[in-house]
N, C-alpha and C positions, 0 to 999 in steps of 0.2 A: 314189568308190566307191558303188555302189547300196546302199540300205538294204533288205535283204531282208524286214524285218518290216513296213515301211510301203508298199513298192512294190506296185502292183496286180499280182495274179498273172497269168501269161500265159493266153491263151484256151485252153480245152480243145480237144484234138484230136478229141474225140468230139462228134457231134451228139446232140440230145436222144434220139432214137430209139435210138442205140447205147447210151447210158447206161441206158435202160430195160431193156436186155437183161440187165443184171446184177441187176435186181430180180426177186424171185420172183413169179410170176403170182398174181393174186388167186384165192381159192377160188371155184369156180363156184356160182352161186345155185341153191338147190333149185327144182325146177320147180313152177309153179302147179298146183293140182288143184281138183276139184269135190267137195264134201261134200253128199250128198243126205239128206233126212230119212228116206227109206225105207232101212233097213239092208241090204236085199237088193234093190237096184234092178234092173230089167230094162233093161240098157244095150245099145245106146244108146237114148236117148229119141228118139221120132220124131214130133214135132208137125207138123201141117200148116202152122202159122204160128209163126214165132219173131220177136218184137219185141225189138230191142236198143236201149235208151235210153242215150244218152251226153250229150245237151244238157240244160242246166238246165230249160228249159220242159217237155220231155218227162218228165224225172225228177219234176218237180213234179206233172204230170198223173197219172203212174202211182203216185206215192206217195199221191195223194188218192183213188185208186180204192177203193171200199168192198169190192168182191168180188174178192179175189185170195188165193191160198193159197201160202204160202212152202214151197217144196219142196227148196231147196238153196242153197248158197253157194259161190262161187268164191273160193279163198284164194290170195293172193299172199304167200308166206312172208316176204318182206322187209318187209312192212308190218305194224306192230303193230295189234292189235285192242283194245287196252286202253282206248282212248278211246271206243269204240263203245257205244251204249246197248243196253239189253236189247230194247226194242221198236224196230223199224226207224225211223230218223230220216233226214232229208235231210242232216244234219250229219255222219253216219257215213261212214267210209271203208270202203265195203263193196261187194260185188258179189252181190246176191241174185237168185235165180231163183224166179219165181212162175209158178203155173198160173192161167189165166183161165177154165178150163173143167174140168168134173168128170173128163174123160178125158185130160187133159193134151194135148189137140189144139192148144191155143194157149198158148204159153209166153212169158214176159216176163222179160228180164234188165235190171236196173237197175244200170248201171255207175257207182257213186259213188266208186270208189277211183281213185287216180292210176295210170295204166298208162304206163310210159315207152316210147319208141319201141323200145328194145332188147327189151322183153318183149311187144310187141304181137302178134308172130306166134305165140308160145306160147299167149297167151290166146285168140286168134282160133281156133286149132286146137281148143281145149277146147270153145268155144262153138259151132263150126260144123264138123261132119264127123267128130267123134271121140266124145265122150260125148253129144252132141246132133246128130242128123241130121234137120234140118227139110226140108220140101218147099219152103218159101218163107221168106225172111228180109227184114225191113224194119228198117233201121238209122236212127236219128234222131240227128242231130248238128247242131252250129252251124257257121256260116260264120266262119272266122277272117279278120279284116280283112287281116292280113299276107300271106295266101295268095290274096287275091281281086284279080283284075285289073280294076280300075275303082273308081268311087267308091261307097261305101256310106253312105247317109243314115241317121242314127240315128232318124229320124222315119218311115222307110219299111220296111214289113214285106216280106221277100223270102224265097222258098222255091224250091228247085231240086232236081233229082234226078240220080242216076247209076244205071245199070242194068247187070246182067250180060247176056250174050248170050241165055241161056235166058229171062230176063224179057222181053227185047225181042221174042222169038218168041211169047210168050203172047198170048192174046186181048186185044185193045184194051180190052174192057169190064172186064177184071180188073186192069188196070195203073193206076197213079196218074196222074192228069191234071195233070202239072206240067211246067214247062219244064226243059230239061236245063241242068245246071251250065255256065256259060259257058266256052268254050274259052280256054285260057291261064291259068285259075285252077287252084289246086292243092288237093287233099285229101290230108292226111297223118295219121299216127298210127293209132290203133286202128281208126277207121272205115274207113280205106283198106285196112287189113290184113283186116278182116272182109269187105269187098266183094271183095277179091282172093281170099279163101278160097272165097266163094260161086262165083266164076268158075272157080276150079280144080276145084271139086267138081261143077260143072254144076248148081248150085242156083239157082233163081229168087231173085235178090237185088236190092234197091233201097236206095240210100242217099239219104235226104232230109236236106238241110241247110237251115237257116233263119237269118234275121237279122231283128232284133238278137239278140244272144246272150241277153240278159235283158230281157224285155218282156212285159207281159200280152197284147199283141196277138198275139204268137207262140203263147202258150198257147191263146188262143181258136181260132187257125187250126189248130194241131195237134190240138186237141180235135175239131174238125169233121172233119179229115182221118181220124183214128182211128175216128171213128164211122162213116165210110164203109167203112173197111177191115173193122172188126168191128162190125156193126150192134147186136149185143147188149151192147156195152161201155157201162157206166154212167158217163158223163162229166158227168151233170147236176150232181153235187155239186162238181165241180172248181171252178166259178166262184164259189162262195159266199164265199170269202175272197180273191178274186183281187186286190182292191185292196190287200191286205196283202203281195202277192207282191213280192219285192225281188230285187236281184242276188245275194243270199246264199241264195236258196231252194234252190239246188242246187250243183253243182260250180262252182268258180271257174274263170276262164279259164286255160287252160294248166295245169291242176291238177297234171299229172305233175311239174312242176318243183319242187313243194313236197315231194316225197318226200325223206326224209332221206338215202336212198341215192344220190341223183343231184344233190346240192347240194354 
């Protein structure tokens, strides 16, 4: 006679997806939103150029700029702000919006918080085409080795671009002189969502990706590139403490996986 107490139970007749049908669905997350320093802003903001910084080298450069004015912050409700400092820091999990000109014609967004793939579309809508409607967008991100088709040498600096249709139709003199991102390689996450948003809204958009992800050589390269895009940009002070620059100067690789919500 079988011992019903010690005998292994029979396999369930339900597959895992069926069992999940009995669980109550999780409550939807609140939508992200932008808080501007002007209590009565004239929305949407319409800059001629919007710079969006995602890579650690570009975050380091923009953090070091002496002439920028904080005008707003993008809030992800699921991320606590208790650990952030009063003054902007590269260690903060934040998404600050700065003006690089007196008339807000050039805006900069420093994305230092982890944005999960599930939230990328909502964030990209806020930054491009909703509260901010720019004429041109330049996104700065890093090449992820797992998505690159080919060998990446840690001793070699590499930069490439992807463009929207409207950017390709622009005058050659106003476009970035970079090679295109190799066919077969993949761009994902927030940078891909932002570029897709530009394409959807028929906005001139360029995604610049660089390698290595953390390296002073990339800082120098991006500094020169930005100086060509915005001639008045003061990048002279960026290199003063460049030798102290380390892999912890900005966001860590695949920072979104560190979010408490998605672990």
